[in-house]
N, CA, C, O and the ligand as a Tripos MOL2 file, in Angstrom:
@<TRIPOS>MOLECULE
protein
  313   311    79     0     0
PROTEIN
NO_CHARGES

@<TRIPOS>ATOM
      1 N           0.9030   -1.2010   -0.0100 N.3       1 MET1
      2 CA          0.0390    0.0750   -0.0270 C.3       1 MET1
      3 C           0.8830    1.2820    0.0190 C.2       1 MET1
      4 O           1.7590    1.4350    0.8710 O.2       1 MET1
      5 N           0.6090    2.1520   -0.9210 N.am      2 PRO2
      6 CA          1.5230    3.4190   -0.9650 C.3       2 PRO2
      7 C           1.2660    4.2840    0.1920 C.2       2 PRO2
      8 O           0.1520    4.3810    0.7080 O.2       2 PRO2
      9 N           2.4130    4.9710    0.6310 N.am      3 VAL3
     10 CA          2.3300    5.7400    1.7660 C.3       3 VAL3
     11 C           3.0680    7.0070    1.4010 C.2       3 VAL3
     12 O           4.0860    7.0100    0.7080 O.2       3 VAL3
     13 N           2.4470    8.1710    1.9510 N.am      4 PRO4
     14 CA          3.1420    9.4870    1.5510 C.3       4 PRO4
     15 C           4.4610    9.5040    2.1280 C.2       4 PRO4
     16 O           4.6520    9.0790    3.2670 O.2       4 PRO4
     17 N           5.4980   10.0290    1.3190 N.am      5 LYS5
     18 CA          6.8120   10.1140    1.7980 C.3       5 LYS5
     19 C           7.1080   11.2730    2.8680 C.2       5 LYS5
     20 O           7.9450   11.2040    3.7670 O.2       5 LYS5
     21 N           6.2990   12.2950    2.6070 N.am      6 TYR6
     22 CA          6.5870   13.5120    3.3900 C.3       6 TYR6
     23 C           5.2740   13.9340    4.0570 C.2       6 TYR6
     24 O           4.2140   13.7520    3.4570 O.2       6 TYR6
     25 N           5.3020   14.5020    5.3010 N.am      7 ARG7
     26 CA          4.1640   14.9650    5.9380 C.3       7 ARG7
     27 C           3.6630   16.1340    5.1260 C.2       7 ARG7
     28 O           4.4880   16.8640    4.5760 O.2       7 ARG7
     29 N           2.3340   16.3710    5.0080 N.am      8 THR8
     30 CA          1.7300   17.6010    4.3450 C.3       8 THR8
     31 C           1.8250   18.6870    5.2630 C.2       8 THR8
     32 O           1.4340   18.5430    6.4210 O.2       8 THR8
     33 N           2.3470   19.8520    4.8210 N.am      9 SER9
     34 CA          2.4710   20.9640    5.5740 C.3       9 SER9
     35 C           1.1990   21.5570    5.8850 C.2       9 SER9
     36 O           0.2420   21.3420    5.1400 O.2       9 SER9
     37 N           1.0820   22.3050    6.9400 N.am     10 ALA10
     38 CA         -0.0880   22.9920    7.2730 C.3      10 ALA10
     39 C          -0.6570   23.8650    6.1630 C.2      10 ALA10
     40 O          -1.8650   23.9800    5.9570 O.2      10 ALA10
     41 N           0.3260   24.4900    5.4420 N.am     11 SER11
     42 CA         -0.1120   25.3710    4.3610 C.3      11 SER11
     43 C          -0.6390   24.6260    3.2390 C.2      11 SER11
     44 O          -1.6610   25.0350    2.6880 O.2      11 SER11
     45 N          -0.0020   23.4800    2.8020 N.am     12 LYS12
     46 CA         -0.5690   22.7420    1.7890 C.3      12 LYS12
     47 C          -2.0560   22.1330    2.1020 C.2      12 LYS12
     48 O          -2.9690   22.0320    1.2840 O.2      12 LYS12
     49 N          -2.0810   21.7700    3.4140 N.am     13 ARG13
     50 CA         -3.2550   21.1110    3.8790 C.3      13 ARG13
     51 C          -4.3770   22.1950    3.8620 C.2      13 ARG13
     52 O          -5.4780   21.8540    3.4300 O.2      13 ARG13
     53 N          -4.1960   23.4220    4.2800 N.am     14 ASP14
     54 CA         -5.0910   24.4150    4.2490 C.3      14 ASP14
     55 C          -5.4650   24.8780    2.8520 C.2      14 ASP14
     56 O          -6.6080   25.2490    2.5830 O.2      14 ASP14
     57 N          -4.4660   24.8480    1.9590 N.am     15 MET15
     58 CA         -4.8300   25.2550    0.5400 C.3      15 MET15
     59 C          -5.6890   24.2170   -0.0600 C.2      15 MET15
     60 O          -6.5630   24.5490   -0.8610 O.2      15 MET15
     61 N          -5.4950   22.9130    0.2880 N.am     16 ARG16
     62 CA         -6.4950   21.9070   -0.2580 C.3      16 ARG16
     63 C          -7.8570   22.1690    0.2880 C.2      16 ARG16
     64 O          -8.8360   22.1450   -0.4560 O.2      16 ARG16
     65 N          -7.9540   22.4230    1.5940 N.am     17 ARG17
     66 CA         -9.2320   22.6340    2.1430 C.3      17 ARG17
     67 C          -9.9270   23.9480    1.9200 C.2      17 ARG17
     68 O         -11.0670   24.1600    2.3340 O.2      17 ARG17
     69 N          -9.2320   24.7930    1.2770 N.am     18 SER18
     70 CA         -9.8020   26.0830    0.7800 C.3      18 SER18
     71 C         -11.1230   25.9110   -0.0270 C.2      18 SER18
     72 O         -12.0040   26.7680    0.0350 O.2      18 SER18
     73 N         -11.2370   24.8480   -0.7450 N.am     19 HIS19
     74 CA        -12.4010   24.5330   -1.6070 C.3      19 HIS19
     75 C         -13.5510   23.7270   -0.8690 C.2      19 HIS19
     76 O         -14.5680   23.3460   -1.4470 O.2      19 HIS19
     77 N         -13.2880   23.5190    0.4170 N.am     20 HIS20
     78 CA        -14.2160   22.5930    1.1440 C.3      20 HIS20
     79 C         -15.4440   23.2910    1.8250 C.2      20 HIS20
     80 O         -16.2580   22.6420    2.4820 O.2      20 HIS20
     81 N         -15.5400   24.6870    1.6320 N.am     21 ALA21
     82 CA        -16.6320   25.2810    2.2730 C.3      21 ALA21
     83 C         -17.9970   24.9500    1.6520 C.2      21 ALA21
     84 O         -18.1250   24.7870    0.4380 O.2      21 ALA21
     85 N         -19.0510   24.8520    2.5560 N.am     22 LEU22
     86 CA        -20.3490   24.5070    2.0830 C.3      22 LEU22
     87 C         -21.0570   25.5820    1.4820 C.2      22 LEU22
     88 O         -20.9390   26.7010    1.9820 O.2      22 LEU22
     89 N         -21.8100   25.4010    0.4350 N.am     23 LYS23
     90 CA        -22.6200   26.5120   -0.1620 C.3      23 LYS23
     91 C         -23.9360   26.4680    0.3280 C.2      23 LYS23
     92 O         -24.4500   25.3680    0.5290 O.2      23 LYS23
     93 N         -24.5840   27.5500    0.5580 N.am     24 SER24
     94 CA        -25.9720   27.5680    0.9540 C.3      24 SER24
     95 C         -26.8330   27.1990   -0.2540 C.2      24 SER24
     96 O         -26.5710   27.5820   -1.3940 O.2      24 SER24
     97 N         -27.8760   26.4290    0.0690 N.am     25 PRO25
     98 CA        -28.7680   25.9080   -1.0450 C.3      25 PRO25
     99 C         -29.5080   27.0050   -1.5700 C.2      25 PRO25
    100 O         -29.9180   27.8980   -0.8280 O.2      25 PRO25
    101 N         -29.7200   27.0000   -2.8820 N.am     26 GLY26
    102 CA        -30.5710   27.9260   -3.5370 C.3      26 GLY26
    103 C         -32.0870   27.6300   -3.2410 C.2      26 GLY26
    104 O         -32.5780   26.5500   -3.5700 O.2      26 GLY26
    105 N         -32.7850   28.5640   -2.6400 N.am     27 LEU27
    106 CA        -34.1470   28.2470   -2.3030 C.3      27 LEU27
    107 C         -35.1500   29.2840   -3.0490 C.2      27 LEU27
    108 O         -34.7950   30.4230   -3.3510 O.2      27 LEU27
    109 N         -36.3090   28.8150   -3.2830 N.am     28 SER28
    110 CA        -37.2350   29.6840   -3.9650 C.3      28 SER28
    111 C         -38.5940   29.4540   -3.2020 C.2      28 SER28
    112 O         -38.6970   28.5760   -2.3450 O.2      28 SER28
    113 N         -39.6010   30.2640   -3.5470 N.am     29 LEU29
    114 CA        -40.8870   30.2070   -2.9860 C.3      29 LEU29
    115 C         -41.7730   29.3830   -3.7760 C.2      29 LEU29
    116 O         -41.6750   29.3450   -5.0020 O.2      29 LEU29
    117 N         -42.6890   28.6800   -3.0890 N.am     30 CYS30
    118 CA        -43.7090   27.9270   -3.7120 C.3      30 CYS30
    119 C         -44.6940   28.8530   -4.4200 C.2      30 CYS30
    120 O         -45.0810   29.8530   -3.8140 O.2      30 CYS30
    121 N         -45.1350   28.5960   -5.6680 N.am     31 SER31
    122 CA        -46.0580   29.4710   -6.3570 C.3      31 SER31
    123 C         -47.4620   29.1930   -5.7830 C.2      31 SER31
    124 O         -48.3420   30.0290   -5.9870 O.2      31 SER31
    125 N         -47.7200   28.1320   -5.1140 N.am     32 ASN32
    126 CA        -49.0320   27.7540   -4.7000 C.3      32 ASN32
    127 C         -49.2690   28.2840   -3.2010 C.2      32 ASN32
    128 O         -50.2660   28.9180   -2.8560 O.2      32 ASN32
    129 N         -48.2270   27.9370   -2.3870 N.am     33 CYS33
    130 CA        -48.4180   28.2090   -0.9020 C.3      33 CYS33
    131 C         -47.4760   29.2230   -0.2850 C.2      33 CYS33
    132 O         -47.5630   29.5730    0.8920 O.2      33 CYS33
    133 N         -46.5010   29.7130   -1.2040 N.am     34 GLN34
    134 CA        -45.4270   30.7790   -0.8080 C.3      34 GLN34
    135 C         -44.5210   30.1020    0.1920 C.2      34 GLN34
    136 O         -43.7450   30.8360    0.8030 O.2      34 GLN34
    137 N         -44.5100   28.8400    0.4390 N.am     35 GLU35
    138 CA        -43.5310   28.2530    1.3140 C.3      35 GLU35
    139 C         -42.1420   28.1120    0.7380 C.2      35 GLU35
    140 O         -42.0230   27.8380   -0.4560 O.2      35 GLU35
    141 N         -41.1080   28.2770    1.4930 N.am     36 VAL36
    142 CA        -39.7590   28.1290    1.0100 C.3      36 VAL36
    143 C         -39.5170   26.6350    0.4840 C.2      36 VAL36
    144 O         -39.8510   25.6640    1.1640 O.2      36 VAL36
    145 N         -38.9300   26.5210   -0.7370 N.am     37 ARG37
    146 CA        -38.7670   25.1020   -1.1150 C.3      37 ARG37
    147 C         -37.5400   25.0580   -2.0630 C.2      37 ARG37
    148 O         -37.0810   26.0950   -2.5410 O.2      37 ARG37
    149 N         -37.0330   23.8680   -2.3160 N.am     38 GLN38
    150 CA        -35.9380   23.6610   -3.0910 C.3      38 GLN38
    151 C         -36.3380   23.7240   -4.6560 C.2      38 GLN38
    152 O         -37.3790   23.1750   -5.0170 O.2      38 GLN38
    153 N         -35.5600   24.3520   -5.5270 N.am     39 PRO39
    154 CA        -36.0220   24.4110   -6.8930 C.3      39 PRO39
    155 C         -35.9170   23.0150   -7.4440 C.2      39 PRO39
    156 O         -35.1380   22.1860   -6.9740 O.2      39 PRO39
    157 N         -36.7950   22.7590   -8.5440 N.am     40 HIS40
    158 CA        -36.8580   21.4830   -9.1760 C.3      40 HIS40
    159 C         -37.2980   20.2760   -8.3180 C.2      40 HIS40
    160 O         -37.1350   19.1150   -8.6920 O.2      40 HIS40
    161 N         -37.8900   20.6400   -7.0930 N.am     41 VAL41
    162 CA        -38.3520   19.5250   -6.1830 C.3      41 VAL41
    163 C         -39.8010   19.9760   -5.8290 C.2      41 VAL41
    164 O         -40.0790   21.1670   -5.6930 O.2      41 VAL41
    165 N         -40.6760   19.0120   -5.6910 N.am     42 ALA42
    166 CA        -42.0420   19.2520   -5.2730 C.3      42 ALA42
    167 C         -42.0430   19.8760   -3.9800 C.2      42 ALA42
    168 O         -41.2560   19.5120   -3.1070 O.2      42 ALA42
    169 N         -42.9440   20.8630   -3.7940 N.am     43 CYS43
    170 CA        -43.1040   21.5560   -2.4960 C.3      43 CYS43
    171 C         -43.4790   20.5460   -1.4190 C.2      43 CYS43
    172 O         -44.4320   19.7900   -1.6090 O.2      43 CYS43
    173 N         -42.7370   20.5030   -0.2520 N.am     44 ALA44
    174 CA        -43.0440   19.5660    0.8250 C.3      44 ALA44
    175 C         -44.2390   20.0660    1.4910 C.2      44 ALA44
    176 O         -44.9380   19.2100    2.0330 O.2      44 ALA44
    177 N         -44.6100   21.2730    1.5580 N.am     45 ALA45
    178 CA        -45.7450   21.7330    2.3290 C.3      45 ALA45
    179 C         -47.1220   21.4800    1.6670 C.2      45 ALA45
    180 O         -48.0890   21.1360    2.3480 O.2      45 ALA45
    181 N         -47.1930   21.6510    0.3670 N.am     46 CYS46
    182 CA        -48.4770   21.4690   -0.3640 C.3      46 CYS46
    183 C         -48.4350   20.4430   -1.4560 C.2      46 CYS46
    184 O         -49.4960   20.0930   -1.9730 O.2      46 CYS46
    185 N         -47.2840   19.9300   -1.8520 N.am     47 GLY47
    186 CA        -47.1090   18.9090   -2.8850 C.3      47 GLY47
    187 C         -47.3130   19.2590   -4.2730 C.2      47 GLY47
    188 O         -47.4880   18.4070   -5.1440 O.2      47 GLY47
    189 N         -47.2880   20.7410   -4.5300 N.am     48 HIS48
    190 CA        -47.4730   21.1830   -5.8940 C.3      48 HIS48
    191 C         -46.0450   21.2870   -6.6030 C.2      48 HIS48
    192 O         -45.0370   21.6060   -5.9720 O.2      48 HIS48
    193 N         -46.0430   21.0030   -7.9140 N.am     49 TYR49
    194 CA        -44.8850   21.2830   -8.6650 C.3      49 TYR49
    195 C         -45.3810   21.5600  -10.1430 C.2      49 TYR49
    196 O         -46.2370   20.8770  -10.7050 O.2      49 TYR49
    197 N         -44.8120   22.5190  -10.6330 N.am     50 GLY50
    198 CA        -45.2000   22.9510  -12.0200 C.3      50 GLY50
    199 C         -46.7390   23.3840  -12.1370 C.2      50 GLY50
    200 O         -47.3720   23.1880  -13.1740 O.2      50 GLY50
    201 N         -47.2730   23.9590  -11.0510 N.am     51 GLY51
    202 CA        -48.5240   24.3660  -11.0520 C.3      51 GLY51
    203 C         -49.5820   23.3550  -10.9340 C.2      51 GLY51
    204 O         -50.7280   23.6810  -11.2430 O.2      51 GLY51
    205 N         -49.3160   22.0960  -10.4970 N.am     52 ARG52
    206 CA        -50.2700   21.1230  -10.1920 C.3      52 ARG52
    207 C         -49.8600   20.1960   -9.0940 C.2      52 ARG52
    208 O         -48.6730   20.0680   -8.7970 O.2      52 ARG52
    209 N         -50.8700   19.5070   -8.4480 N.am     53 GLN53
    210 CA        -50.5890   18.5920   -7.3100 C.3      53 GLN53
    211 C         -49.8360   17.3620   -7.8130 C.2      53 GLN53
    212 O         -50.3850   16.6430   -8.6490 O.2      53 GLN53
    213 N         -48.6580   17.0830   -7.3750 N.am     54 VAL54
    214 CA        -47.9880   15.8740   -7.8370 C.3      54 VAL54
    215 C         -47.7570   14.9250   -6.6830 C.2      54 VAL54
    216 O         -47.6450   13.7300   -6.9580 O.2      54 VAL54
    217 N         -47.6710   15.3190   -5.4070 N.am     55 ILE55
    218 CA        -47.4040   14.3590   -4.2690 C.3      55 ILE55
    219 C         -48.5700   14.7620   -3.2140 C.2      55 ILE55
    220 O         -49.1530   15.8410   -3.3110 O.2      55 ILE55
    221 N         -48.8270   13.9420   -2.3310 N.am     56 MET56
    222 CA        -49.7230   14.2710   -1.2620 C.3      56 MET56
    223 C         -48.7840   14.5710   -0.0550 C.2      56 MET56
    224 O         -48.1080   13.6410    0.3830 O.2      56 MET56
    225 N         -48.6990   15.7570    0.4900 N.am     57 PRO57
    226 CA        -47.9030   16.0230    1.5910 C.3      57 PRO57
    227 C         -48.3590   15.3260    2.8630 C.2      57 PRO57
    228 O         -49.5580   15.1310    3.0660 O.2      57 PRO57
    229 N         -47.4140   14.9470    3.7240 N.am     58 ARG58
    230 CA        -47.7280   14.1380    5.0000 C.3      58 ARG58
    231 C         -48.8770   14.7020    5.6860 C.2      58 ARG58
    232 O         -49.8540   13.9890    5.9160 O.2      58 ARG58
    233 N         -48.8420   15.9230    6.0330 N.am     59 LYS59
    234 CA        -49.8890   16.5240    6.9200 C.3      59 LYS59
    235 C         -51.1860   16.6270    6.2210 C.2      59 LYS59
    236 O         -52.2070   16.7270    6.9020 O.2      59 LYS59
    237 N         -51.2560   16.6130    4.8250 N.am     60 MET60
    238 CA        -52.4350   16.5810    4.1300 C.3      60 MET60
    239 C         -53.0720   15.2400    3.9690 C.2      60 MET60
    240 O         -54.2970   15.1200    3.9900 O.2      60 MET60
    241 N         -52.2410   14.2030    3.8050 N.am     61 SER61
    242 CA        -52.5290   12.8760    3.7170 C.3      61 SER61
    243 C         -53.2650   12.2770    4.9070 C.2      61 SER61
    244 O         -54.1040   11.3830    4.7990 O.2      61 SER61
    245 N         -52.8680   12.8630    6.1010 N.am     62 GLU62
    246 CA        -53.6150   12.5820    7.3230 C.3      62 GLU62
    247 C         -54.9700   13.0670    7.4920 C.2      62 GLU62
    248 O         -55.7470   12.5440    8.2910 O.2      62 GLU62
    249 N         -55.2910   14.1140    6.7150 N.am     63 MET63
    250 CA        -56.5540   14.7590    6.7080 C.3      63 MET63
    251 C         -57.4580   13.9270    5.9250 C.2      63 MET63
    252 O         -57.0250   12.9620    5.2950 O.2      63 MET63
    253 N         -58.7460   14.2630    5.9300 N.am     64 SER64
    254 CA        -59.7330   13.5960    5.0460 C.3      64 SER64
    255 C         -59.4560   13.8990    3.6050 C.2      64 SER64
    256 O         -58.9580   14.9780    3.2840 O.2      64 SER64
    257 N         -59.7440   13.0340    2.7850 N.am     65 LEU65
    258 CA        -59.5120   13.1330    1.3410 C.3      65 LEU65
    259 C         -60.8060   13.6260    0.5990 C.2      65 LEU65
    260 O         -60.8450   13.7250   -0.6280 O.2      65 LEU65
    261 N         -61.8300   13.9200    1.3980 N.am     66 ASP66
    262 CA        -63.1420   14.3970    0.8450 C.3      66 ASP66
    263 C         -62.9510   15.7430    0.1000 C.2      66 ASP66
    264 O         -62.4030   16.6900    0.6640 O.2      66 ASP66
    265 N         -63.3860   15.8130   -1.1100 N.am     67 GLY67
    266 CA        -63.3890   17.0860   -1.7750 C.3      67 GLY67
    267 C         -62.2220   17.1830   -2.6100 C.2      67 GLY67
    268 O         -62.2060   18.0910   -3.4410 O.2      67 GLY67
    269 N         -61.1220   16.3050   -2.5170 N.am     68 LEU68
    270 CA        -59.9750   16.3390   -3.3110 C.3      68 LEU68
    271 C         -60.0510   15.4070   -4.5120 C.2      68 LEU68
    272 O         -60.4860   14.2640   -4.3690 O.2      68 LEU68
    273 N         -59.6620   15.8400   -5.6270 N.am     69 ASP69
    274 CA        -59.5550   15.0000   -6.8840 C.3      69 ASP69
    275 C         -58.2910   14.1660   -6.7610 C.2      69 ASP69
    276 O         -57.2110   14.6680   -7.0710 O.2      69 ASP69
    277 N         -58.3690   12.9970   -6.3540 N.am     70 THR70
    278 CA        -57.1890   12.0890   -6.1750 C.3      70 THR70
    279 C         -57.0820   11.1540   -7.3640 C.2      70 THR70
    280 O         -56.3510   10.1660   -7.2860 O.2      70 THR70
    281 N         -57.8080   11.4330   -8.5100 N.am     71 GLN71
    282 CA        -57.8220   10.5510   -9.5140 C.3      71 GLN71
    283 C         -56.4000   10.5360  -10.3340 C.2      71 GLN71
    284 O         -55.9920    9.4600  -10.7730 O.2      71 GLN71
    285 N         -55.6970   11.6720  -10.5240 N.am     72 ASP72
    286 CA        -54.4940   11.7410  -11.2320 C.3      72 ASP72
    287 C         -53.3570   11.7610  -10.2370 C.2      72 ASP72
    288 O         -52.2400   12.0340  -10.6750 O.2      72 ASP72
    289 N         -53.5110   11.4970   -8.9210 N.am     73 LEU73
    290 CA        -52.3160   11.4910   -8.1140 C.3      73 LEU73
    291 C         -51.7470   10.1590   -8.1100 C.2      73 LEU73
    292 O         -52.4670    9.1640   -8.1920 O.2      73 LEU73
    293 N         -50.3610   10.0900   -8.0100 N.am     74 PRO74
    294 CA        -49.6070    8.8490   -7.9320 C.3      74 PRO74
    295 C         -49.9560    8.1370   -6.5430 C.2      74 PRO74
    296 O         -50.0250    8.7770   -5.4940 O.2      74 PRO74
    297 N         -50.1580    6.8300   -6.6200 N.am     75 SER75
    298 CA        -50.4540    6.1600   -5.3200 C.3      75 SER75
    299 C         -49.2300    5.8930   -4.5080 C.2      75 SER75
    300 O         -48.1350    5.7250   -5.0440 O.2      75 SER75
    301 N         -49.4290    5.8510   -3.1000 N.am     76 ASP76
    302 CA        -48.2790    5.7470   -2.2720 C.3      76 ASP76
    303 C         -47.7840    4.2480   -2.2140 C.2      76 ASP76
    304 O         -46.6200    4.0230   -1.8830 O.2      76 ASP76
    305 N         -48.6430    3.2230   -2.5290 N.am     77 ASP77
    306 CA        -48.2350    1.9090   -2.4370 C.3      77 ASP77
    307 C         -47.6250    1.3730   -3.7470 C.2      77 ASP77
    308 O         -48.2760    0.7110   -4.5550 O.2      77 ASP77
    309 N         -46.3390    1.7020   -3.8980 N.am     78 ASN78
    310 CA        -45.5600    1.1590   -5.0110 C.3      78 ASN78
    311 C         -44.2140    0.8210   -4.6570 C.2      78 ASN78
    312 O         -43.4520    0.3540   -5.5040 O.2      78 ASN78
    313 ZN        -46.2820   24.7440   -1.7270 Zn       79 ZN79
@<TRIPOS>BOND
     1     1     2 1
     2     2     3 1
     3     3     4 2
     4     3     5 am
     5     5     6 1
     6     6     7 1
     7     7     8 2
     8     7     9 am
     9     9    10 1
    10    10    11 1
    11    11    12 2
    12    11    13 am
    13    13    14 1
    14    14    15 1
    15    15    16 2
    16    15    17 am
    17    17    18 1
    18    18    19 1
    19    19    20 2
    20    19    21 am
    21    21    22 1
    22    22    23 1
    23    23    24 2
    24    23    25 am
    25    25    26 1
    26    26    27 1
    27    27    28 2
    28    27    29 am
    29    29    30 1
    30    30    31 1
    31    31    32 2
    32    31    33 am
    33    33    34 1
    34    34    35 1
    35    35    36 2
    36    35    37 am
    37    37    38 1
    38    38    39 1
    39    39    40 2
    40    39    41 am
    41    41    42 1
    42    42    43 1
    43    43    44 2
    44    43    45 am
    45    45    46 1
    46    46    47 1
    47    47    48 2
    48    47    49 am
    49    49    50 1
    50    50    51 1
    51    51    52 2
    52    51    53 am
    53    53    54 1
    54    54    55 1
    55    55    56 2
    56    55    57 am
    57    57    58 1
    58    58    59 1
    59    59    60 2
    60    59    61 am
    61    61    62 1
    62    62    63 1
    63    63    64 2
    64    63    65 am
    65    65    66 1
    66    66    67 1
    67    67    68 2
    68    67    69 am
    69    69    70 1
    70    70    71 1
    71    71    72 2
    72    71    73 am
    73    73    74 1
    74    74    75 1
    75    75    76 2
    76    75    77 am
    77    77    78 1
    78    78    79 1
    79    79    80 2
    80    79    81 am
    81    81    82 1
    82    82    83 1
    83    83    84 2
    84    83    85 am
    85    85    86 1
    86    86    87 1
    87    87    88 2
    88    87    89 am
    89    89    90 1
    90    90    91 1
    91    91    92 2
    92    91    93 am
    93    93    94 1
    94    94    95 1
    95    95    96 2
    96    95    97 am
    97    97    98 1
    98    98    99 1
    99    99   100 2
   100    99   101 am
   101   101   102 1
   102   102   103 1
   103   103   104 2
   104   103   105 am
   105   105   106 1
   106   106   107 1
   107   107   108 2
   108   107   109 am
   109   109   110 1
   110   110   111 1
   111   111   112 2
   112   111   113 am
   113   113   114 1
   114   114   115 1
   115   115   116 2
   116   115   117 am
   117   117   118 1
   118   118   119 1
   119   119   120 2
   120   119   121 am
   121   121   122 1
   122   122   123 1
   123   123   124 2
   124   123   125 am
   125   125   126 1
   126   126   127 1
   127   127   128 2
   128   127   129 am
   129   129   130 1
   130   130   131 1
   131   131   132 2
   132   131   133 am
   133   133   134 1
   134   134   135 1
   135   135   136 2
   136   135   137 am
   137   137   138 1
   138   138   139 1
   139   139   140 2
   140   139   141 am
   141   141   142 1
   142   142   143 1
   143   143   144 2
   144   143   145 am
   145   145   146 1
   146   146   147 1
   147   147   148 2
   148   147   149 am
   149   149   150 1
   150   150   151 1
   151   151   152 2
   152   151   153 am
   153   153   154 1
   154   154   155 1
   155   155   156 2
   156   155   157 am
   157   157   158 1
   158   158   159 1
   159   159   160 2
   160   159   161 am
   161   161   162 1
   162   162   163 1
   163   163   164 2
   164   163   165 am
   165   165   166 1
   166   166   167 1
   167   167   168 2
   168   167   169 am
   169   169   170 1
   170   170   171 1
   171   171   172 2
   172   171   173 am
   173   173   174 1
   174   174   175 1
   175   175   176 2
   176   175   177 am
   177   177   178 1
   178   178   179 1
   179   179   180 2
   180   179   181 am
   181   181   182 1
   182   182   183 1
   183   183   184 2
   184   183   185 am
   185   185   186 1
   186   186   187 1
   187   187   188 2
   188   187   189 am
   189   189   190 1
   190   190   191 1
   191   191   192 2
   192   191   193 am
   193   193   194 1
   194   194   195 1
   195   195   196 2
   196   195   197 am
   197   197   198 1
   198   198   199 1
   199   199   200 2
   200   199   201 am
   201   201   202 1
   202   202   203 1
   203   203   204 2
   204   203   205 am
   205   205   206 1
   206   206   207 1
   207   207   208 2
   208   207   209 am
   209   209   210 1
   210   210   211 1
   211   211   212 2
   212   211   213 am
   213   213   214 1
   214   214   215 1
   215   215   216 2
   216   215   217 am
   217   217   218 1
   218   218   219 1
   219   219   220 2
   220   219   221 am
   221   221   222 1
   222   222   223 1
   223   223   224 2
   224   223   225 am
   225   225   226 1
   226   226   227 1
   227   227   228 2
   228   227   229 am
   229   229   230 1
   230   230   231 1
   231   231   232 2
   232   231   233 am
   233   233   234 1
   234   234   235 1
   235   235   236 2
   236   235   237 am
   237   237   238 1
   238   238   239 1
   239   239   240 2
   240   239   241 am
   241   241   242 1
   242   242   243 1
   243   243   244 2
   244   243   245 am
   245   245   246 1
   246   246   247 1
   247   247   248 2
   248   247   249 am
   249   249   250 1
   250   250   251 1
   251   251   252 2
   252   251   253 am
   253   253   254 1
   254   254   255 1
   255   255   256 2
   256   255   257 am
   257   257   258 1
   258   258   259 1
   259   259   260 2
   260   259   261 am
   261   261   262 1
   262   262   263 1
   263   263   264 2
   264   263   265 am
   265   265   266 1
   266   266   267 1
   267   267   268 2
   268   267   269 am
   269   269   270 1
   270   270   271 1
   271   271   272 2
   272   271   273 am
   273   273   274 1
   274   274   275 1
   275   275   276 2
   276   275   277 am
   277   277   278 1
   278   278   279 1
   279   279   280 2
   280   279   281 am
   281   281   282 1
   282   282   283 1
   283   283   284 2
   284   283   285 am
   285   285   286 1
   286   286   287 1
   287   287   288 2
   288   287   289 am
   289   289   290 1
   290   290   291 1
   291   291   292 2
   292   291   293 am
   293   293   294 1
   294   294   295 1
   295   295   296 2
   296   295   297 am
   297   297   298 1
   298   298   299 1
   299   299   300 2
   300   299   301 am
   301   301   302 1
   302   302   303 1
   303   303   304 2
   304   303   305 am
   305   305   306 1
   306   306   307 1
   307   307   308 2
   308   307   309 am
   309   309   310 1
   310   310   311 1
   311   311   312 2
@<TRIPOS>SUBSTRUCTURE
     1 MET1         2 RESIDUE 1 A MET
     2 PRO2         6 RESIDUE 1 A PRO
     3 VAL3        10 RESIDUE 1 A VAL
     4 PRO4        14 RESIDUE 1 A PRO
     5 LYS5        18 RESIDUE 1 A LYS
     6 TYR6        22 RESIDUE 1 A TYR
     7 ARG7        26 RESIDUE 1 A ARG
     8 THR8        30 RESIDUE 1 A THR
     9 SER9        34 RESIDUE 1 A SER
    10 ALA10       38 RESIDUE 1 A ALA
    11 SER11       42 RESIDUE 1 A SER
    12 LYS12       46 RESIDUE 1 A LYS
    13 ARG13       50 RESIDUE 1 A ARG
    14 ASP14       54 RESIDUE 1 A ASP
    15 MET15       58 RESIDUE 1 A MET
    16 ARG16       62 RESIDUE 1 A ARG
    17 ARG17       66 RESIDUE 1 A ARG
    18 SER18       70 RESIDUE 1 A SER
    19 HIS19       74 RESIDUE 1 A HIS
    20 HIS20       78 RESIDUE 1 A HIS
    21 ALA21       82 RESIDUE 1 A ALA
    22 LEU22       86 RESIDUE 1 A LEU
    23 LYS23       90 RESIDUE 1 A LYS
    24 SER24       94 RESIDUE 1 A SER
    25 PRO25       98 RESIDUE 1 A PRO
    26 GLY26      102 RESIDUE 1 A GLY
    27 LEU27      106 RESIDUE 1 A LEU
    28 SER28      110 RESIDUE 1 A SER
    29 LEU29      114 RESIDUE 1 A LEU
    30 CYS30      118 RESIDUE 1 A CYS
    31 SER31      122 RESIDUE 1 A SER
    32 ASN32      126 RESIDUE 1 A ASN
    33 CYS33      130 RESIDUE 1 A CYS
    34 GLN34      134 RESIDUE 1 A GLN
    35 GLU35      138 RESIDUE 1 A GLU
    36 VAL36      142 RESIDUE 1 A VAL
    37 ARG37      146 RESIDUE 1 A ARG
    38 GLN38      150 RESIDUE 1 A GLN
    39 PRO39      154 RESIDUE 1 A PRO
    40 HIS40      158 RESIDUE 1 A HIS
    41 VAL41      162 RESIDUE 1 A VAL
    42 ALA42      166 RESIDUE 1 A ALA
    43 CYS43      170 RESIDUE 1 A CYS
    44 ALA44      174 RESIDUE 1 A ALA
    45 ALA45      178 RESIDUE 1 A ALA
    46 CYS46      182 RESIDUE 1 A CYS
    47 GLY47      186 RESIDUE 1 A GLY
    48 HIS48      190 RESIDUE 1 A HIS
    49 TYR49      194 RESIDUE 1 A TYR
    50 GLY50      198 RESIDUE 1 A GLY
    51 GLY51      202 RESIDUE 1 A GLY
    52 ARG52      206 RESIDUE 1 A ARG
    53 GLN53      210 RESIDUE 1 A GLN
    54 VAL54      214 RESIDUE 1 A VAL
    55 ILE55      218 RESIDUE 1 A ILE
    56 MET56      222 RESIDUE 1 A MET
    57 PRO57      226 RESIDUE 1 A PRO
    58 ARG58      230 RESIDUE 1 A ARG
    59 LYS59      234 RESIDUE 1 A LYS
    60 MET60      238 RESIDUE 1 A MET
    61 SER61      242 RESIDUE 1 A SER
    62 GLU62      246 RESIDUE 1 A GLU
    63 MET63      250 RESIDUE 1 A MET
    64 SER64      254 RESIDUE 1 A SER
    65 LEU65      258 RESIDUE 1 A LEU
    66 ASP66      262 RESIDUE 1 A ASP
    67 GLY67      266 RESIDUE 1 A GLY
    68 LEU68      270 RESIDUE 1 A LEU
    69 ASP69      274 RESIDUE 1 A ASP
    70 THR70      278 RESIDUE 1 A THR
    71 GLN71      282 RESIDUE 1 A GLN
    72 ASP72      286 RESIDUE 1 A ASP
    73 LEU73      290 RESIDUE 1 A LEU
    74 PRO74      294 RESIDUE 1 A PRO
    75 SER75      298 RESIDUE 1 A SER
    76 ASP76      302 RESIDUE 1 A ASP
    77 ASP77      306 RESIDUE 1 A ASP
    78 ASN78      310 RESIDUE 1 A ASN
    79 ZN79       313 GROUP 0 **** ****
């Protein structure tokens, strides 16, 4: 197994780690409920994406489904 011949100096180590900073995620607002959400990801609060309901959010699925059009929703059991 190859082993480094020389100890990495603190300067070289820190230069390598200069690229390791975490970037803050780009966030946008949901067009349906104005909740902060990730871009290109369905809204976790209301389940909308691209102007239509694509998933059933957890707090809504616990509620009654009366009055909701669940015909074109993907089922959870797959
Ligand atoms: Zn939303």
